[in-house]
PAVOTOR-350655 format. One record per atom (N, C-alpha, C): z, x, y. Coordinates in steps of 0.1 Angstrom, whole numbers, plus 2048, in hexadecimal, padded with zeros to 3 digits. Example, Ala and Ser with C-alpha at 12.3 -4.5 7.8 and 13.67 -1.06 7.14 Angstrom:
BEGIN
84E8847C784E87B7D384E8847DF8478807EA8478897F584F881800
This chain:
BEGIN
8717C08EF8757CE8EB86D7D18DE8627D88DF8597DB8D485B7E88CE8627F18D48637FF8CF86C7FE8C28678048B886D8038AB87B80B8AB87B8158B288881D8B38938158B988F80E8C48998068CB89D7FA8C28947F48BA8977E98B18A17EE8A789F7FA8A28A98008988B680289E8B78078AB8C48088B18CB7FB8B38C37F08B68C97E38B78CF7DF8A98C87E289E8CE7DF8918DA7E788F8DA7F48938E67FC8918F27F88998F07F28A48FB7ED8AC9017E18A58F87D989F8FD7CD8999047CF88B8FE7D88839037DA87690C7E687390C7EF87D9167FA87F9188028719237FF86B92780785F9228028519197F78529137F38469097FE8409077FE8348FD80882E8EF8058328E880E8388DA80C83C8D08118328D381E82E8C98258258D182C81A8CC82B80E8D18338028C683B7FC8C98487FA8BF8507F38C68587E98BF8627E28C586A7D88D08737DD8D08767EA8DA87E7F08E78777F58E686A7F78F18627FC8ED8578038F485380E8F08488168F384A8258ED84282D8EF84283B8F28348408FD83284890082584E8F78238598F781785F8EF81486B8F381D87690181F87890682788290183588190183A8758FD8488728EE84A8758E78408718D88408738D58408828DC83888A8DA8388988DD84689E8E884C89A8EC85989F8E286489C8DD8638908D386D88B8C686C8938C285F8948B585D89B8B68618AA8C285E8B08C48628BE8C48718C08C98788B68C98878B68BB88D8B68B38878AE8A588B8AD89E8888BA8A087C8C089A8798CD89E8838D78AB8868D88B088F8E28AA89D8E18A88A18D48A28AE8D28938AE8D688C8A48D387E8A38D887D8A38E788589B8ED88589B8FC8888A89028928AF8FC8968BC90188B8C69008828C48F68778CD8F486A8C98FC86B8BE9048608BB90C8568B290685A8A98FD8508A08F784A89790283D89690283688E90C83687F90783587591083386790B82786690282885E8F881E85B8EE8188688E88208728E781C87E8E081E87D8D18158818C88178808BA82188B8B58298878AB8338908A583288F89683189A89083089B88183E89887B83E88F87284B88B86C84988D85C84D89885684D89984785789084185288883785B87E83185A88082286587B81B86687C80C86E87080786E86580D87685980988585D80988986381489786681689C85F8238AA85D8238AF85682E8AD85D83B8AD86A83B8AB87284789D87084D89486C84488686A84988685F85388E85485188D84985B89484E86889E8568678A485B87389A86387B89286B87588787287C87D86988287985F87B86F85588087584E88C88284988B88884289688A84B8A288D8588A088E8628AB8818638B38768648AC8698668B28678598BB86984D8B58678418BD8708408C987D8448C78868438D388284D8DE87C8588DA8788628E486A85F8EB8648538E685784F8EC84B8568E584D85C8D98428628D383C8598C883185F8C282A8588B782C85F8AA8328588A083585F89482986188B82786C88581C86F87C82387386F82586986682C86C85982287485082887E84982088683F82A88983482588982782E88C81C83389A81D84189B81B8478A881D8428B381483E8AE8088398B87FE82A8B87FD8238B38078148B380780F8C18078048C38017FE8D18017FC8D580F7FD8E28127FC8E881F7EF8E58267E38E581F7D78E28257D68D382B7DD8CA8237DD8BC8277E58BA8347F18C18357F98C18407F28C784C7EB8D284A7E48D98557D98D085A7D28C88517C88BF8567CD8B585F7D98AF85C7E08A68657E38AC8727E98B88717EC8C087E7E08C18877D58C58807C98C88887C38BB88E7C48B08867BE8A388B7C689D8967D489F8967DC8998A07E08A38AC7DF8B08A97E38B98B47F28BA8B67FA8B68AC8088B68AE80E8C48B08188C48B981F8D18BC82D8D08B78328C48B48408C38B08408BD8A284A8C289A84D8BD88C85C8BB88B8608B088586E8AE8838718B587587B8BE87587D8C68698858BE85F8878C385388D8BC84889A8B684A8A28BC8538B08B68558B08AB85F8A48A88648A289D86E8AB89E87A8AF8AA87D8B78AC8898B18B78928A98C088C8A28CA8948938C789588D8CD8A087F8CB8A28798D98A386E8DB89C8678E789D85A8E58A58568F08AC84B8EF8B58408F98B08348F48AF8298FD8AA81F9018B58218FC8C08188FF8CB81F8FD8D98199038E38209018F18198F78F980F8F18F48088E68FC8088D98F580A8CF8FC8098C18F67FA8BF8F47F78B68E97E98B38E77E48AB8F37D78AA8F47D18A28FF7D68938FF7D788D90A7DA87F90B7CF8779057D286D8FD7C98648F77CD8568FB7C484E9007C78419047CB8388F87C583C8EC7C78358E07D68358DB7DD8408E07EB8428DC7F583B8E67F18358F07FA82F8F98028248F380F8258F281781A8EC81681A8DD8118258D78108268C881D8298C181E8258B582A8288AD8278328A281B83089C81883889080983D89080784888A7F984C8867FA84E8777F48448707F58458617E884985C7E78548547DB85884E7D88528417CE84A8417CB8438347C684C8297C784881D7C38508127B48528127AC84881679E84981879784980A78F83F80778783F7FB77C8487FB77684B80776C85580876F85E81476A86A81476B87381F77A87682377C87C82E78988083379187483779F8758367A786A83B7A68678497A885B84D7A785785B7B58548607B785886D7C48568747C584887A7CC83F8747CD8318797D88308837D582C8907DF82C89A7E481D89B7F181C8997F880F89A80280F8A68018048AD80A8038B98177FE8B68218028BF82F7FC8BD82E7ED8BD8277E78C68277D98C88217D28BB8167D88B680F7D28AA8187D389E81E7DE89C8267E08908337D88918397D889C8457D089D8427C189C8377BD8A18327AF8A082F7AB8928297B588A8267B287C8337B187483D7B987784A7B98708507AA87184F7A587E85579888084D78E87983F78F87883778587183A78686283B79285D83F79384E84C78C84B85678F85486378985186377A85285A77485A85976685B85575F84D84E76884584976383885476782D85977382E86177882387077782587577683288377383588C77D82F88B78A8348957948308A27908378AE7948318BB7918378C479E8358D079C83B8DA7A783A8DE7A982B8DB7A08228DF7A18158D47A880D8C87AB8138BD7B180C8C07C08088BE7C37FC8BF7D07F78B27D47F18AA7DC7F989C7DE7F589A7EC7EF8937EC7E388F7F97DD8827FD7E38828097E887580E7EE87281B7E786881A7DE8638267D78558297DC84F81F7E38428227E984482D7F483B8367F583D8417FF83C83B80D84584081584583B82383C84282C83384A82782784F82E81D84483081F83982881582E82881B82182C81381883081880C83882080383081D8018238257F881B8347FC81A83680981684380E81484A80D82284381182D84981183A84E80483F8467F983D84A7EC8428567E783A8567E882D8617E482586E7EA82986E7F782B87A7FE83087E7F983E8757F98478787F585587D7E68568777DD84F87B7D08508897CE84A88B7D583F8997D48398A47D88438A17E384B8AB7E88548AB7DF8618A17DA8658A17D18718A97C486E8AA7C08628B17B485E8C07B78598C47C48598D17C78558D37CA8478C97CB83F8CA7CD8308CC7DC82D8CA7DF8208CC7ED81C8BF7F18148B97FC8188AD8018128B180D8098AE80B7FC8B18157F28A481D7EF8A482A7F38978317F389683A7E788B83B7E08898437D587C84B7D787D8587D48728617D78678617CD86A85D7C186085D7B68618507AE85584C7A98558417A085484679185E84278A85E84477B86383677685B83076E85D82276B86B81E76587082575B87D82275688882576088783076789183377189282977C88682478088681A78B88B80D78688880977A88E7FC77489D7FD7748A28097708B080B76F8B680A77E8AF80F7878B480F7958B580179B8AC7F87968AC7EA79B8B97E47988BF7E778C8CC7E27888D87E978E8D77F678D8E27FE7928E57FD7A18DA7FC7A98DB7FB7B88DC7EC7BC8DC7E37B38DE7D57B68D37D07C08C67D47BD8BA7D17C58B77C27C58B57BD7D18B07AF7D28A17AF7D489A7B87DB88C7B87DD8877C67DA87B7C77D48757D47D08667D37D38617DE7D98537DF7DC84B7E87D38417E37CD8397EB7C482A7E87C68227F37C38137F07C18117EB7B38077E37B08057DE7A28057E87978007F479B7FF7FF79180D80278C81780279482580479082A7F97878277ED78A82A7E17828247E27748187E77748117E87668197F375E81E7FD76582580775D8328027588387F875E8447F27588407EB74B8347E474B82F7DD73F82C7E77348297F47378267FD72C83280372583E80072B84A80572584D7FF71885380670F8578007028617F57058607EA6FE8697DF7008787E26FE87B7EB6F58897F06F388F7F76FF8857FD70788A80471388A7FA71F8807F272087F7E972C8877DD72B8897D771F8907CB71D89E7CB7248A77D57208B47D47268B57D67358AA7DD73A8AA7E07498A57D475189E7CA74A8997BF7518A27B37518AD7B474B8B67A874A8C37AB7518C97A07578D67A275D8D77A976A8CB7AB7718CC7B277E8CD7A878A8CB7AD7968CC7A57A28BE7A47A88B47A97A38A77A87A98A279A7AA89E7967B689A7897B988B7887BC8857937C18777927C68707A07C58647A07C185B7AB7C18507A97CB84F7B37D48447B27DE8397BC7D982D7B87D88237C17D28167C07DB80E7CA7DB8027CA7E37FC7D97E27F27DB7EA7EB7E87EA7DF7E97E17DE7E07D87D27DF7CE7D27D27C87C77CD7C27C77C07BC7D27BE7B17D87B27B27E37AF7A97DF7AA79B7D779F79C7D179A78F7DB7907897D57857847DD77A77E7E377E7717DD78776A7E278C75D7EF79375F7F079C7697FC7A376C80779A77080479077880E78677C81377E77080A77B76680F77475A81977D75281578A75181E79274982B79475082C79575D83879776484178A76383A77F76384177276284877275484277774A84977773D85478173D85378D74385D79774386979474C86578E75886F78C76386E77E76887277476086F76676487776177088276877388A76477E88676B78B87D77478B87A77C79686D77779D86D7747AA8627707B285977C7B484C77A7B38427857B683A7807C28397887CD8317857D882678F7D981A78A7D880E7937D980A7937E88087A07ED8057A17FB7F97A97FE7F07A48067E47AC8097E47B08187E07BC81A7DF7C18287DA7CF8287D77D48347D27E28357DA7EA83F7DA7F783F7E07FF8497DC7FB8577CE7F98587C97F68657CD7E986B7D37E08637D87D38687E77D28677EE7DD8667FD7DE8648017D78587F87D684E7FB7D18417FE7C28417FF7BC8358057AF8327FD7A483B7F17A28387E979783F7E878A8367E978C8297E87808217F47808177F977581480577380A80276A7FF80476E7F38047647E88127647E38197597E68277587E38297527D58357557D08387527C28367437BF83A73A7C883872C7C682A7277C682172F7CB81372C7CC80A7327C181073A7B88087417AF8007397A680572E7A17FD7257987F171F7A07F471B7AC7EA7147B47DF71D7B97E37297BC7DA7337C37D773F7BA7D873E7AD7D67497A47C974F7A67C875C7A67BB7637A87B87667B67C07627C07BE7647CE7C876D7D47C57717E17CF7787E87D876F7F17D67627EF7DF7597F67D87548037E175280C7DD74D81A7E27578247DC7568307E076083B7ED75D8407F476884480176884A80176485980C76385F80D75F86E8047688777FC7628807F576A8897E876F8847E576D8777D97748717CE7698707C276D8767B67658747AC76D86B7A476686479A76D85C78D76685B78376D85777676785476F76F84976676884275E76F83875077083E74A77C83F73E77D84773478583F72778284271C78A83B71979784270F79E83E70C7AB8447087AA85370379F85770079D86570B79786E71779586872279086F72378186F71B77A86871B76B86872676685F72E75D86373975785B73274F85073875184473274B83873B73E83473473582D73A72982974472C81D74B72181975572280E74D7278017537307FA74E7357ED7447407EE73E7427FA73474C7FB73A75A7FD7367647F573D7717F673877980374177F80973E78881474A7918187497978237547A082776079982D76C79C82877879682E77A79E83C77B79684677E79C85378B79585A79379D8607A07988657A279B8747A779187A7AB7928897B978E88B7C17968927CF7938947D479C8A07E07998A57E67A18AF7EB7AF8AA7EB7B089C7F17BB8967E77C68917DB7C58967D17CF8917D27DD8997CE7E78927D07F58977C97F68A57CE8018AC7C78058B97BA80B8B67B98128AB7AC8188A77AE82489E7A482B89B7A58388937A684389D7AF84C89A7B28578A47A58608A67A18618B27968698B67898668AF7878598AB77B8548A47768478AB7718498B776D83C8BE7628358B775883C8B274D8358AB75282E89E75A83589776082F88B76882388E76F82389977881889D76F80C8A17648108A875B8058AD7557FE8A17508058977497FE88C7537F88827607FA88476A7F487B76D7E587F7677E188B76A7D489075C7CD89275D7C08907527B78937577AA89A7537A98A775779E8AF76779C8AF76E7A78AF77C7A68B07837A68A277C7A58977817A488A7807B288478B7B687D78A7C38767837C186877A7CA8667727C98597797D084E77E7C98457877CE83A77F7D68307727D382E76A7DA82476C7D38167747C88157767C180976D7B58087677B37FD75F7A77FA76879C7F67667907FB76F7857F97687787FA76E76E7F57697607F67757577FB77174D80377B74380877B7387FF7867337FA7867277F178771B7FA7857107F47867037FC79470080179E7067FA7AC7037FF7B170E8097A771680D7AB7208177AF72D8127B272F8057B673B7FF7AA7447FE7AD7517FC7A275B7FC7A27627EE7977647E879576B7DC78E7787DF7937847DA78C7907DC7827927D17777997D576C79B7CB7697AA7C97717B37CF76E7C17CE76C7C77DC76A7D47DC7677DC7E87577DC7EA7537DB7F77457DB7FA73E7E87F47457F37F773F8007F37428037E47497FB7DD74C7FE7CF7437F67C67397EF7CB7317E77C27297F17B97297EE7AC7217F67A27137F07A17097F87A36FB7F47A16F57F97946F57F178A6F17F577D6E47EE7796D97F67786CC7F07756C87E677F6CC7E878C6C87DF7966D17D37986DA7D178F6E47C67906F17CB7966F67C379F7037C77A670F7C179F7187CA79C7247C77947307CA79C73A7C179D7477C47A47517CA79A7557D779D75E7DD79376C7D57927707CF79D77C7C779D77B7BB7937707B579376E7AA78976F7AF77B76A7BB77876B7C176B7797C57687807CB77178E7CE76F7967C276B7947B777279C7AB76F7987A476278B7A575E78679F75278C7A774678C7B57477917BD73C7A07BB73A7A77B97457B67B87457BA7AB73E7B17A273C7B57967357B67987267B17A37217B27A57127C17A770F7C77A17057D57A27027DA7B06FF7D17B86FB7D57C66F87D47D07037CF7CB70F7CD7D471A7D87D37257DE7DE7287E87DE7337E27DF7407D77E77417D07E974E7C27ED74B7B97EB7557AC7F07547A67F376279D7FD76279780176E78980576B77F80177377180377176B80A77C76081177A75981878574B81A78074281D78A73482078773282F78872A83477E72784377E71884477E71384D78670484F7876FE8517796F284A7776EB84B76B6DC84C76E6D58557686C685776C6BD84B7686C284375E6B983875A6BE82B7616CB8287606D081B7656D581B7746D482777A6D98287876E882B7876F08227816FE82577E70181F77070A82576971082075D71E81C76072381175973180C75C73B81375274481A75774F82074F75C81875176381674676F80E74777B81774178581874879181F74379C81473F7A08147337A980B72D7B781172A7C180A72F7CF80E72C7D48037227D68077157DA7FD70B7E97F970D7EC7ED7097FA7E97098017F06FD80E7F26FE8157F96F48137F36E68107FB6DC80D7F76CE8017ED6CC7F87ED6D67ED7E36D57E37E86CB7E07F46CA7D67F96C17C87F36C47C47F56D07B77EF6D47AC7F56CD7A37ED6C77967F26C178B7F06CB7847FB6CE77A7FA6D876F7F06D576A7F06C87607E76C57647D86C77717D56C37767C86C57767C56D477A7CE6DC77B7CC6EB76D7CA6F07637D26EB7557CF6F07517C16ED7537BC6E174F7AF6DD7577A56E57647A76E876C79E6EF76779C6FD7647A77047607A67127527A071374A7A370973C79E70973B78F70974678970474677A70374C77471074F77C71A75677772674F77A73374678473373F78773F73078973C72778974671978B74471779973E70C79A73670A7A672E7087B27377017B07436FE7BB74C70B7C17527167BA7517237BE75772B7C674D7287C67407307CC7367317DB73773C7E173673D7EF7377347F772D72F80273172780A72873081472073A81972774282472175182072375982171976781F71976F82C71877A82D72078383871F79183271D79A8397177A88347157B283E71A7BC83A7207C68437257D483C7267DE8437297EC83D72A7EE8377377E683A7427E883474F7DB8357577DA82D7627CF82E76A7D083A7747C68407797C884A7847CC8447917D584B7987D98467A57D78507AF7D784C7BC7D68547C77E48577CD7E385D7D97F08617E07F98557E37F48497E47FC83E7E78028377DB7FE83C7CF8038357C37F982A7BF7EF8277C77E581D7C37DB8227B97D681A7B17CB81E7A87BF8237B07B982D7AB7AE8347B27A18347AA79982B7AE78C82A7A77838367A878383C7B477C8487B67808537AD78E8547AB79385F7A378E85D79478D85178F78784E78277885378277185078C76385378C76186378C76A86A79476987879476D87E78777787878077B87E77376F87C76976987176975D86F76075287976374F87B77074588577474889376F75589676F7598A476B75B8A575C75889A75575A89A74676889674376A88974377788374277F88A73678B88F73979389673079A88E72579A8817267A187871D79687371279B86B7097938676FE78885D70377C85F6FF77185670376D84E6F676C8416F97698386ED75A8396EA
């Protein structure tokens, strides 16, 4: 039984009146969730939803959002989550790309129809659960089609590593338009736990919620964790003690050993699990568990159940240990493909392996180190520089809370290296001291040419740090202080 809607009904029958979802408006029990989802499914069927037809589901991290998703799945449709408050042009782009004629309205009980014809049948959507539009580092977003079987299978694989239980109380502030927030919420419910949904991330408020809602597990991207570190100790200190938090799940961007060390100082009793994965692989392909952090520091850990990988060169030849190349992944949980993009789908794979676009090295112990994005390499004076390497090097400075680097076109050097620095509270970083400090730790050609300072790093729609946004800000004449 792979249909996610039916799996949720099974949980509802088992856990009945236990709290399933809590949001700012109140809560839904498992029984109420099942009833609401069934009502949505009935409405979709009454309106003539065709098998495997996409349905737009506006979401805002509210309990009713999951009822809408469950209803789509129970009716045999394919859910297309979109942020409820997304700009109209963005929503219309999704409508045009998918051809949806049905949308589940805000009360998650009524269905609106925008057309009288179903979209054309697509073989790619047979048995699909979701079309997730990726944020896309370049160009327009791509519609990633994930099957019911693949996503349900990945949830089971994740749980074999993380072991969610009926006692799990998970804080979900990651938007459920994206795969990380989606799987944390679903896995919590499939195991009988309670998902506490938050629509917005505000560091002090979320720290308070961890204690007030008796959270056991919380999911954050590293950018969010760095924001905790930037809080004044008189604010953060009382919120970090005496709570029930047992585990932080983090992923979506490089974690870094420095961030791990800072968190260990602030939250010594809390386990941190670093997770690597992509939307196209249903997320969570590699795990770096708390107990392995010392042994595997600086890596993304080892592959999860069912996941095979290789490091390959540009010709697809597998590379030996320590040689850098593209990380490629093969598993039963990989996407069906990109919606209506057969050529893009074809080139995304090599001999059955999904091409992640990440540069990586395999260590002798089997763990994997990331070395940056293939398309993000900065070419400065003919020398290739990994911005991820620079981010990590700058973040080791005791006065730096976070760092982000990017290449900006330059008529002489090809590209100049710009670094955005977020100082730690009361650090008083001196740029000249920072320049001297980094010059003693990396090759001269890798040292940043220009420094900028700000209160936080730029982020995209998913809450992840956005290197392209920094580049665009510099090109437009960065509005913050330039060193």
